[in-house]
C-alpha positions as a Markdown table, in Angstrom:
| # | Residue | x | y | z |
|---|---|---|---|---|
| 1 | Met | 65.0 | -65.7 | 6.6 |
| 2 | Ser | 64.4 | -61.9 | 6.3 |
| 3 | Leu | 62.5 | -62.4 | 3.1 |
| 4 | Ile | 60.2 | -65.0 | 4.7 |
| 5 | Ser | 59.6 | -62.7 | 7.7 |
| 6 | Leu | 58.7 | -59.8 | 5.3 |
| 7 | Leu | 56.3 | -62.0 | 3.3 |
| 8 | Ile | 54.5 | -63.2 | 6.4 |
| 9 | Ala | 54.4 | -59.7 | 8.0 |
| 10 | Leu | 53.1 | -57.9 | 4.9 |
| 11 | Gly | 50.4 | -60.6 | 4.4 |
| 12 | Ala | 49.3 | -60.6 | 8.1 |
| 13 | Glu | 49.7 | -56.9 | 9.0 |
| 14 | Lys | 46.4 | -55.5 | 7.6 |
| 15 | Ser | 44.3 | -58.4 | 9.0 |
| 16 | Leu | 45.7 | -58.1 | 12.6 |
| 17 | Ser | 43.8 | -55.1 | 14.0 |
| 18 | Ser | 44.0 | -56.1 | 17.6 |
| 19 | Ser | 45.9 | -53.9 | 20.1 |
| 20 | Leu | 48.1 | -57.0 | 20.7 |
| 21 | Trp | 49.7 | -56.2 | 17.3 |
| 22 | Ser | 49.8 | -52.4 | 17.7 |
| 23 | Phe | 53.2 | -50.8 | 18.2 |
| 24 | Asp | 51.6 | -47.8 | 19.9 |
| 25 | Asn | 50.1 | -50.0 | 22.6 |
| 26 | Tyr | 53.5 | -51.4 | 23.5 |
| 27 | Tyr | 55.1 | -47.9 | 23.3 |
| 28 | Arg | 52.7 | -46.6 | 25.9 |
| 29 | Gln | 53.4 | -49.5 | 28.2 |
| 30 | Tyr | 57.1 | -49.0 | 27.7 |
| 31 | Val | 56.8 | -45.3 | 28.5 |
| 32 | Asn | 54.9 | -46.1 | 31.7 |
| 33 | Phe | 57.5 | -48.7 | 32.7 |
| 34 | Phe | 60.3 | -46.3 | 32.1 |
| 35 | Ser | 58.6 | -43.5 | 34.1 |
| 36 | Met | 57.6 | -45.7 | 37.0 |
| 37 | Asn | 61.0 | -47.1 | 37.6 |
| 38 | Asn | 62.8 | -45.1 | 40.2 |
| 39 | Phe | 66.2 | -45.3 | 38.7 |
| 40 | Leu | 65.1 | -44.7 | 35.1 |
| 41 | Ser | 62.7 | -41.9 | 35.9 |
| 42 | Arg | 65.6 | -39.8 | 37.4 |
| 43 | Leu | 67.3 | -40.0 | 34.0 |
| 44 | Lys | 64.2 | -39.3 | 31.8 |
| 45 | Asp | 65.0 | -35.6 | 31.1 |
| 46 | Ser | 68.6 | -36.0 | 30.3 |
| 47 | Pro | 70.2 | -36.9 | 26.9 |
| 48 | Gln | 71.7 | -40.0 | 28.5 |
| 49 | Gly | 68.3 | -41.1 | 29.7 |
| 50 | Tyr | 66.7 | -40.6 | 26.3 |
| 51 | Thr | 69.5 | -42.5 | 24.7 |
| 52 | Leu | 68.9 | -45.3 | 27.2 |
| 53 | Phe | 65.1 | -45.1 | 26.5 |
| 54 | Leu | 65.8 | -45.8 | 22.8 |
| 55 | Leu | 68.5 | -48.4 | 23.2 |
| 56 | Leu | 67.1 | -50.5 | 26.0 |
| 57 | Pro | 64.5 | -52.4 | 23.9 |
| 58 | Val | 67.1 | -52.8 | 21.1 |
| 59 | Met | 69.6 | -54.3 | 23.4 |
| 60 | Val | 67.0 | -56.6 | 25.0 |
| 61 | Val | 65.8 | -57.9 | 21.6 |
| 62 | Tyr | 69.4 | -58.3 | 20.3 |
| 63 | Gly | 70.4 | -60.2 | 23.5 |
| 64 | Val | 67.3 | -62.5 | 23.2 |
| 65 | Leu | 67.9 | -63.3 | 19.5 |
| 66 | Ala | 71.6 | -63.9 | 20.2 |
| 67 | Leu | 70.8 | -66.5 | 22.8 |
| 68 | Val | 68.4 | -68.3 | 20.5 |
| 69 | Asp | 70.1 | -71.2 | 18.7 |
| 70 | Asp | 67.1 | -72.6 | 17.0 |
| 71 | Gly | 66.6 | -71.1 | 13.5 |
| 72 | Leu | 62.8 | -71.6 | 13.5 |
| 73 | Leu | 62.4 | -69.9 | 16.9 |
| 74 | His | 64.6 | -67.0 | 15.7 |
| 75 | Leu | 62.4 | -66.7 | 12.6 |
| 76 | Ile | 59.2 | -66.7 | 14.7 |
| 77 | Ile | 60.5 | -64.0 | 17.1 |
| 78 | Ser | 61.8 | -61.8 | 14.4 |
| 79 | Thr | 58.6 | -62.1 | 12.3 |
| 80 | Leu | 56.4 | -61.2 | 15.3 |
| 81 | Ile | 58.5 | -58.1 | 16.0 |
| 82 | Leu | 58.3 | -57.1 | 12.4 |
| 83 | Ile | 54.5 | -57.5 | 12.3 |
| 84 | Ile | 54.3 | -55.2 | 15.4 |
| 85 | Thr | 56.6 | -52.5 | 14.0 |
| 86 | Leu | 55.2 | -52.6 | 10.4 |
| 87 | Gly | 52.4 | -50.4 | 9.4 |
| 88 | Cys | 50.2 | -47.9 | 11.3 |
| 89 | Glu | 46.5 | -48.5 | 11.9 |
| 90 | Thr | 45.7 | -44.8 | 12.6 |
| 91 | Val | 47.0 | -43.8 | 9.2 |
| 92 | Arg | 44.9 | -46.4 | 7.5 |
| 93 | Asp | 41.8 | -45.2 | 9.5 |
| 94 | Ser | 42.5 | -41.6 | 8.6 |
| 95 | Tyr | 42.8 | -42.5 | 4.9 |
| 96 | Lys | 39.5 | -44.4 | 5.0 |
| 97 | Gln | 37.7 | -41.5 | 6.8 |
| 98 | Phe | 39.1 | -39.0 | 4.4 |
| 99 | Leu | 37.9 | -40.9 | 1.4 |
| 100 | Gln | 34.4 | -41.5 | 2.9 |
| 101 | Ala | 34.0 | -37.9 | 3.7 |
| 102 | Ala | 35.3 | -36.8 | 0.3 |
| 103 | Phe | 32.9 | -39.2 | -1.5 |
| 104 | Arg | 30.0 | -37.8 | 0.5 |
| 105 | Gly | 31.0 | -34.3 | -0.5 |
| 106 | Glu | 31.9 | -33.3 | 3.1 |
| 107 | Lys | 34.9 | -31.1 | 2.4 |
| 108 | Thr | 35.1 | -29.8 | 5.9 |
| 109 | Thr | 35.3 | -33.3 | 7.4 |
| 110 | Ser | 37.9 | -34.5 | 4.9 |
| 111 | Glu | 40.0 | -31.4 | 5.6 |
| 112 | Leu | 39.7 | -32.1 | 9.4 |
| 113 | Cys | 41.0 | -35.6 | 8.7 |
| 114 | His | 43.8 | -34.1 | 6.8 |
| 115 | Gln | 44.8 | -31.6 | 9.5 |
| 116 | Gln | 44.5 | -34.2 | 12.2 |
| 117 | Leu | 46.8 | -36.6 | 10.4 |
| 118 | Leu | 49.4 | -33.8 | 10.0 |
| 119 | Gln | 49.2 | -33.0 | 13.7 |
| 120 | Asp | 49.3 | -36.6 | 15.0 |
| 121 | Lys | 52.3 | -37.4 | 12.9 |
| 122 | Asn | 54.1 | -34.1 | 13.5 |
| 123 | Leu | 54.3 | -33.3 | 9.8 |
| 124 | Pro | 54.6 | -29.9 | 8.1 |
| 125 | Thr | 51.8 | -28.4 | 6.0 |
| 126 | Ile | 51.6 | -30.8 | 3.0 |
| 127 | Gly | 48.8 | -32.3 | 1.0 |
| 128 | Phe | 47.0 | -35.4 | 2.2 |
| 129 | Gly | 48.4 | -37.6 | -0.6 |
| 130 | Gln | 51.9 | -36.2 | 0.0 |
| 131 | Ala | 51.6 | -37.1 | 3.7 |
| 132 | Leu | 50.5 | -40.7 | 2.8 |
| 133 | Ile | 53.6 | -41.0 | 0.5 |
| 134 | Trp | 55.9 | -40.1 | 3.4 |
| 135 | Leu | 54.1 | -42.2 | 6.0 |
| 136 | Asn | 54.1 | -45.2 | 3.6 |
| 137 | Tyr | 57.9 | -44.8 | 3.6 |
| 138 | Arg | 58.1 | -44.4 | 7.3 |
| 139 | Tyr | 55.9 | -47.3 | 8.3 |
| 140 | Tyr | 56.6 | -49.8 | 5.6 |
| 141 | Ile | 59.7 | -49.3 | 3.4 |
| 142 | Ala | 62.0 | -47.9 | 6.0 |
| 143 | Ile | 61.0 | -50.6 | 8.5 |
| 144 | Met | 61.6 | -53.2 | 5.7 |
| 145 | Leu | 65.0 | -51.9 | 4.9 |
| 146 | Phe | 66.2 | -51.5 | 8.5 |
| 147 | Phe | 64.9 | -55.1 | 9.2 |
| 148 | Val | 66.8 | -56.5 | 6.2 |
| 149 | Val | 70.0 | -54.8 | 7.1 |
| 150 | Phe | 70.0 | -54.7 | 10.9 |
| 151 | Gly | 67.4 | -57.4 | 11.8 |
| 152 | Ala | 64.6 | -57.0 | 14.3 |
| 153 | Pro | 66.6 | -54.7 | 16.6 |
| 154 | Gly | 67.0 | -52.3 | 13.7 |
| 155 | Ala | 63.3 | -52.2 | 13.0 |
| 156 | Ile | 62.5 | -51.6 | 16.6 |
| 157 | Phe | 65.0 | -48.8 | 16.9 |
| 158 | Tyr | 63.7 | -46.9 | 13.8 |
| 159 | Arg | 60.1 | -47.3 | 14.8 |
| 160 | Leu | 60.8 | -46.3 | 18.4 |
| 161 | Leu | 62.7 | -43.2 | 17.4 |
| 162 | Thr | 60.0 | -42.0 | 14.9 |
| 163 | Thr | 57.2 | -42.7 | 17.4 |
| 164 | Ala | 59.1 | -40.8 | 20.2 |
| 165 | Ile | 59.5 | -37.7 | 17.9 |
| 166 | Glu | 55.9 | -37.8 | 17.0 |
| 167 | Gln | 54.8 | -38.1 | 20.6 |
| 168 | Gln | 57.1 | -35.2 | 21.6 |
| 169 | His | 55.0 | -32.9 | 19.4 |
| 170 | Asn | 51.7 | -34.2 | 20.8 |
| 171 | Glu | 52.9 | -33.9 | 24.4 |
| 172 | Lys | 53.8 | -30.3 | 23.7 |
| 173 | Leu | 50.3 | -29.6 | 22.3 |
| 174 | Asp | 48.7 | -31.2 | 25.4 |
| 175 | Thr | 50.9 | -29.1 | 27.7 |
| 176 | Glu | 49.9 | -25.9 | 25.9 |
| 177 | Glu | 46.2 | -26.9 | 26.1 |
| 178 | Ala | 46.5 | -27.7 | 29.8 |
| 179 | Ser | 48.1 | -24.3 | 30.5 |
| 180 | Glu | 45.3 | -22.5 | 28.7 |
| 181 | Lys | 42.7 | -24.3 | 30.7 |
| 182 | His | 44.3 | -23.4 | 34.0 |
| 183 | Glu | 45.4 | -19.9 | 33.4 |
| 184 | Asn | 42.5 | -18.3 | 35.3 |
| 185 | Ile | 42.6 | -20.4 | 38.5 |
| 186 | Asp | 43.8 | -19.1 | 41.8 |
| 187 | Gln | 47.5 | -19.3 | 42.9 |
| 188 | Arg | 47.1 | -22.3 | 45.1 |
| 189 | Glu | 45.5 | -24.4 | 42.4 |
| 190 | Thr | 48.2 | -23.2 | 40.0 |
| 191 | Ile | 51.0 | -24.4 | 42.3 |
| 192 | Thr | 49.3 | -27.7 | 42.7 |
| 193 | Thr | 48.8 | -28.1 | 39.0 |
| 194 | Asp | 52.4 | -27.2 | 38.3 |
| 195 | Thr | 53.6 | -29.8 | 40.8 |
| 196 | Glu | 51.4 | -32.4 | 39.2 |
| 197 | Gln | 52.7 | -31.6 | 35.8 |
| 198 | Asp | 56.2 | -32.0 | 37.0 |
| 199 | Asn | 55.4 | -35.6 | 37.8 |
| 200 | Val | 53.8 | -36.3 | 34.5 |
| 201 | Pro | 56.0 | -38.7 | 32.4 |
| 202 | Asn | 57.9 | -36.8 | 29.7 |
| 203 | Ile | 60.2 | -39.3 | 28.3 |
| 204 | Thr | 60.6 | -37.6 | 24.9 |
| 205 | Ala | 61.8 | -34.3 | 26.3 |
| 206 | Gly | 65.3 | -34.9 | 25.1 |
| 207 | Cys | 64.6 | -36.1 | 21.6 |
| 208 | Lys | 65.0 | -32.7 | 19.9 |
| 209 | Asn | 68.6 | -33.5 | 18.9 |
| 210 | Tyr | 67.6 | -36.9 | 17.7 |
| 211 | Gln | 65.6 | -35.4 | 14.8 |
| 212 | His | 69.0 | -34.8 | 13.3 |
| 213 | Val | 69.9 | -38.4 | 13.9 |
| 214 | Leu | 66.7 | -39.4 | 12.1 |
| 215 | Phe | 67.5 | -37.1 | 9.2 |
| 216 | Tyr | 70.8 | -38.9 | 8.6 |
| 217 | Leu | 69.2 | -42.3 | 9.2 |
| 218 | Asp | 66.6 | -41.5 | 6.5 |
| 219 | Trp | 69.1 | -40.0 | 4.0 |
| 220 | Phe | 70.1 | -43.1 | 2.1 |
| 221 | Pro | 66.9 | -45.1 | 2.4 |
| 222 | Val | 64.9 | -42.1 | 1.1 |
| 223 | Arg | 67.2 | -42.0 | -2.0 |
| 224 | Ile | 66.6 | -45.7 | -2.5 |
| 225 | Thr | 62.9 | -45.4 | -2.1 |
| 226 | Ser | 62.7 | -42.4 | -4.4 |
| 227 | Phe | 64.7 | -44.3 | -7.0 |
| 228 | Gly | 62.0 | -47.0 | -6.8 |
| 229 | Tyr | 59.3 | -44.4 | -7.5 |
| 230 | Met | 61.3 | -43.2 | -10.5 |
| 231 | Phe | 61.8 | -46.7 | -11.8 |
| 232 | Ile | 58.1 | -47.7 | -11.7 |
| 233 | Gly | 56.9 | -44.3 | -12.8 |
| 234 | His | 58.0 | -41.6 | -15.3 |
| 235 | Phe | 61.8 | -42.2 | -15.2 |
| 236 | Ser | 62.8 | -39.3 | -17.5 |
| 237 | Lys | 60.6 | -36.8 | -15.7 |
| 238 | Ala | 61.7 | -37.8 | -12.2 |
| 239 | Leu | 65.4 | -38.3 | -12.9 |
| 240 | Pro | 66.4 | -34.6 | -12.8 |
| 241 | Val | 64.6 | -34.1 | -9.5 |
| 242 | Trp | 66.3 | -37.3 | -8.1 |
| 243 | Leu | 69.7 | -36.3 | -9.2 |
| 244 | Glu | 69.3 | -32.7 | -7.9 |
| 245 | Ser | 68.6 | -34.1 | -4.4 |
| 246 | Leu | 71.0 | -37.0 | -4.5 |
| 247 | Phe | 73.8 | -35.4 | -2.6 |
| 248 | Asp | 71.8 | -32.6 | -0.9 |
| 249 | Phe | 72.2 | -32.8 | 2.9 |
| 250 | Thr | 70.0 | -29.8 | 3.6 |
| 251 | Lys | 66.8 | -30.7 | 1.8 |
| 252 | Pro | 64.2 | -32.3 | 4.2 |
| 253 | Ser | 63.9 | -36.1 | 3.6 |
| 254 | His | 60.1 | -35.9 | 3.1 |
| 255 | Lys | 60.5 | -33.2 | 0.5 |
| 256 | Val | 63.0 | -35.3 | -1.5 |
| 257 | Leu | 60.6 | -38.3 | -1.5 |
| 258 | Ile | 57.5 | -36.3 | -2.3 |
| 259 | Asp | 59.0 | -34.3 | -5.1 |
| 260 | Val | 60.3 | -37.5 | -6.9 |
| 261 | Ala | 57.0 | -39.4 | -6.3 |
| 262 | Gln | 54.9 | -36.6 | -7.7 |
| 263 | Lys | 57.1 | -36.3 | -10.8 |
| 264 | Ser | 56.9 | -40.1 | -11.2 |
| 265 | Glu | 53.1 | -40.1 | -11.4 |
| 266 | Asp | 50.7 | -38.2 | -13.7 |
| 267 | Ile | 48.4 | -36.3 | -11.4 |
| 268 | Thr | 45.6 | -34.3 | -12.8 |
| 269 | Ile | 44.6 | -31.6 | -10.4 |
| 270 | Asp | 40.8 | -31.3 | -10.1 |
| 271 | Asn | 39.5 | -28.8 | -7.5 |
| 272 | Asp | 36.3 | -30.7 | -7.3 |
| 273 | Asp | 37.9 | -34.1 | -6.7 |
| 274 | Ser | 40.1 | -34.2 | -3.6 |
| 275 | Thr | 40.6 | -38.0 | -3.8 |
| 276 | Ala | 42.5 | -38.1 | -7.1 |
| 277 | Glu | 45.9 | -37.2 | -5.8 |
| 278 | Pro | 45.8 | -39.4 | -2.6 |
| 279 | Cys | 44.5 | -42.4 | -4.5 |
| 280 | Leu | 47.1 | -42.1 | -7.2 |
| 281 | Leu | 50.0 | -41.6 | -4.8 |
| 282 | Val | 48.8 | -44.5 | -2.6 |
| 283 | Ser | 48.7 | -46.7 | -5.6 |
| 284 | Leu | 52.2 | -45.6 | -6.5 |
| 285 | Ala | 53.4 | -46.3 | -3.0 |
| 286 | Lys | 51.9 | -49.8 | -3.0 |
| 287 | Arg | 53.7 | -50.6 | -6.2 |
| 288 | Asn | 56.9 | -49.3 | -4.8 |
| 289 | Val | 56.6 | -51.6 | -1.7 |
| 290 | Leu | 56.2 | -54.5 | -4.1 |
| 291 | Leu | 59.3 | -53.4 | -6.1 |
| 292 | Ile | 61.4 | -53.1 | -2.9 |
| 293 | Leu | 60.2 | -56.6 | -1.9 |
| 294 | Ala | 61.1 | -58.0 | -5.3 |
| 295 | Val | 64.6 | -56.5 | -5.1 |
| 296 | Ile | 65.0 | -58.0 | -1.6 |
| 297 | Ala | 63.9 | -61.4 | -2.9 |
| 298 | Ala | 66.3 | -61.2 | -5.9 |
| 299 | Met | 69.2 | -60.2 | -3.6 |
| 300 | Thr | 68.3 | -63.1 | -1.2 |
| 301 | Leu | 68.3 | -65.6 | -4.1 |
| 302 | Leu | 71.6 | -64.3 | -5.2 |
| 303 | Gly | 73.1 | -64.7 | -1.8 |
| 304 | Val | 73.6 | -61.0 | -1.2 |
| 305 | Leu | 71.2 | -61.0 | 1.7 |
| 306 | Ser | 70.5 | -63.7 | 4.2 |
């Protein structure tokens, strides 16, 4: 049934642009619910509260699916959850805006799109195409793998964790901007502002340590994904890079994936064409998604996966 859910979700994901199918929309609603609940809000700044924040939706979905005896209903619920967790509309919009600006020769606008994407997704300073390679893994391949292995609860947990870490960075930036705006007001207003800021929901305050959790969660899937890039690209060129990073527990996950992907594709650097690298890497990423899907289909037919 996992294969059927994947086929439906991948076919429907891009055509469903309504906020009803947006994970970020449900994430905001969940944060508000968690913050407005008197009992849960008292735990929001503690590690235990953050763990509960991550696990509560997972336990609810797991419990609901465990109570469902009908196979068709189980398939429908799992597929709907997969559609919501799969993909990211803001990344697709950033890619379109970048290409439109680049084709018009507006280098400043395309660079702004690039920097905005890095900031929104809490990414280090990397190229636009490199960012798309990593985000393709995070929003497609990783979700697919976690869904196949752990079901809908696994897909929700991974997407919730990555979103919370991204939002932590954005909340930090918002707090710094707010502090700069109010630095010259009088003492009474400052006290009032500080009091109000203390009441602002900050669910993700405890997620710093969970970045290490995400690193180890990504370790094996990243090696699988990078092997896929190597398989569909230049195997001999990418193999040494893949082997070098195979048992490396210090190299950042995004660096492993990007290095192998770039070695797997012939990229001609042209200073006058900023779209060449992103387009080539996106094409490579799409082929890799199809490869992963084909492998899942083969394993399902062989009875390895259900």
